N, C-alpha and C positions, 0 to 999 in steps of 0.2 A: 504494500499501499504508500503509494505516493506520500509521504508528509514535509508537510512545510514550518518553520520555526521564524515567529516576529515576536518584539516587544511592544508596547505600549502603556503612553504615560495619559492615565485618563481623574482629572480631579485629583490631579497630583501621587497615583498609584502606582503603581508598575502591573502590569496589566500581563502574560503569558499568553503569545496566541498558537494557538497548532492548527495548522488547517490538512486536512487533509478529505481523502473519495468520499464524504457523507453528506445526506442529503438536508440535516439542517444543525444549527450553532446553539451550542450548549455551551451554559456557564455557568460555574464553579466558584466558590471561596471558602478557603479550605481553612483548619485551622491548624500551627497552633496562635499564626498571626494575621490570619482574614487574607492569607495568599490568593488572587487571583486570578482564573485559566478559563481560557474558552475555546473549543474545539468547533473551530470553522469549515462550511464546505471552504476546498479549492475554488478561485477563483473570487472568492467574496473580499469586497477590500476594506483596507484598513478605516477610513472612513464606517462603514455599515457596523462595525464589529463600535465601532467607537460609540454608536448611536445607542445600538442595543443595549452596550455596559449599560450607558446613560438614562434611558428606557428603567432599570431595574437597577438603579443608585438607592431608592431608600429599603429595600433588599438586601443589598449588596452592605448597607452603612450598616443594618440590622446585625448581618449575623456576624461581622465584625465587632461590634459589639459584645455579643455573644461570646465571642471566642476570648477577647482580653478580659473578658472579665474568668473566665473559666479557670478552674485550679490548679495549682503545679506543684506537683513532688518538688521537696525539697534535696540537692543532694547526698546522697548517701558515703556511712563511714562507716558502715559494715562493721558493727560496735554493739557487743547487745543494749538489747532493749530498742533498736530501732525497730520499725513498721514495715517488714516487709509483703510482697505480695506473688501466691501463683492461683492462676487462674481464678483472678477476681474474689480469694478469698485471703483475709490480711492474716499475716502470721506476724510472730515475735522474734525477730533474732537473737540466739545466742551462739554466741562465742567462745570455744571451749580451746582452750590453747593448750596442745600435747603432741610429743614424737610420735611420728610417722606424718605419711601423707598427706595432703589438706585432703578434706573430703565435705561435699554438705550431704545430709538426712531430715528426714520429717521425723519429731520427733512430738506424739500423740496427734491433737485433732487442731492446735494454736503456735508449736514455734518449729522453726526452722535451724538446725544446729551446724553451723561452721565450726570445721576444725580444722586449724595452723598450727604452726608451729612458734616460736615465741618473735616476737620481733619481726612479723608477717606485715609486710605491708600497705596499706590502703591498695596499692596495682595490683598485688598478689591476690588480697582477698576478696578484688574488685571481679576478676581471672577468675578464681576457682568457682565465684557464684553464678557467672554468666556462661558458664559450660555447664554448670548445674541446672540450668534457665533451656540452653539447647538443645539439651540431652532430655527433659522432662517434659519440651514444648515437640519434639518428633518423634515423641512417645504415644502425644494423640493424636501429632496431625495425620502419621504414616496409615492407622488405622479409616480419619477421613477422609484424607486424599485416595485411601480404595473404596469405601464406601459407593463417596462422588462420582469419581470416574467411570464407577459402573452403573449408576445414577442415572446420569448425563451423556453415556457413550462418548467422553472422549479420554485421550490419554494425554499424556505431559511426558514429554522426553526426559526431561530433568524440572526436581524442583528441588529447593533447599535452606535453608534458616544463614539470616546474615541482619547485621546492624545497620537500619538504613534509616536518615536523616531525615528522609521527606514523605516517604512512605509506609505505609503499614504492610502492602504487598506491592509485585507487579508479578504482572504475563508480556511476557512475546509472544505474539503470534504466531512469527514466521518464524523461530527457531524450538519454540513450546516449552520455552523454557519460563516457569515461575521462582519466586522468588517467596519467601515470609518476615518479615521483619521480627527479629527476634524477643525484642519488647512484648510479644502481643503473649511471650507464658504467663506476663502477668493479668491479662483482661479476662474476662467469663467465656467462659465455652462455648456461648453461643454467638457471641461475638467473631472468635475463631469460627466456629463454623461457616457462619455469612461469610471468613473470607475464603476460604477453600473454596467453596460455591462462586462465589464473585469470581479470584482467578481462572477457574475451569469454564468460568462459561464464554470468558475472555476470548479460550481458543475457537469458539463456535464463532459469539460478536467481540469482535475486538474495539467497537466502540460502545460510548457511553448514553447511547440516544435509546429511543421507544422498544427496540426489539429488546435490546439486553434487558431492560427493567423487565418484558416480557417474559423473559426467559428467565430471569431473578424468581419472578413470582409467581411462574409455575412450581420452581425447583424448591422456591423456600418464600413460603408466602409472608412469613414475620419480615424478611430482610432487613425494611429500610427501617424498623425498631433497631435492631439489633445495629444498623448501621448507627444508630442514635446516639442507642449508647455509647458503643464505642468513641465517638464523635463528643462526648460527655464525657467520659470520663476523668481524670487526674489524667492531666500531664508529664509527661517524662524531666528531670530539671532541662535535658537537651531538647529538639525540636520534630512533634513528629506528626502527622497529618496524612488522611483518606480520605 
């Protein structure tokens, strides 16, 4: 699919434009800071895009104000007593200093135990926790991917997990490669399922147009509410969006 990229400034705000082989113009405002993105048909002029944005300005302003007021998580120091999340559930972190390799495990229903050697740096503690989160996320993603590929009749040639600063997930329909944001390990399972279906549907419908929304609603009727939940949850101290 042919794609052209451009940038406009409208009323002092940057607007990212992707022109594609699609029929209709689509406008989105994304957290955490209200980034404005437009998908437009090939051949639509900058002026036409500008007029479309101005026509939706009250809605754009409301979305940006909502994101500005959204709660942010503070940076973590990975010390005992901190709150950490796994699939939407809150846990207290307990750091256990001991000989042996670093490890993380769940203790009971409310505690995550991080075992490290004496003198372990913040960077090491964070690295150990991030690996544990990736492993837990993969444990949940694998059956979801298997089930939904079978349900939708599609197959991804590759899927993986990585830290992403601008998206919860991504799909390249041409290479059939899908990536999931490692931060999803901290979000509710319903949101995770929505992301799996969302990226797999992109293998059939690359754009976010009416066909995409219809396909999503057929597969997962509550997908829009799950997306709203994901976008309303506290954001990491980094920037994430979807």
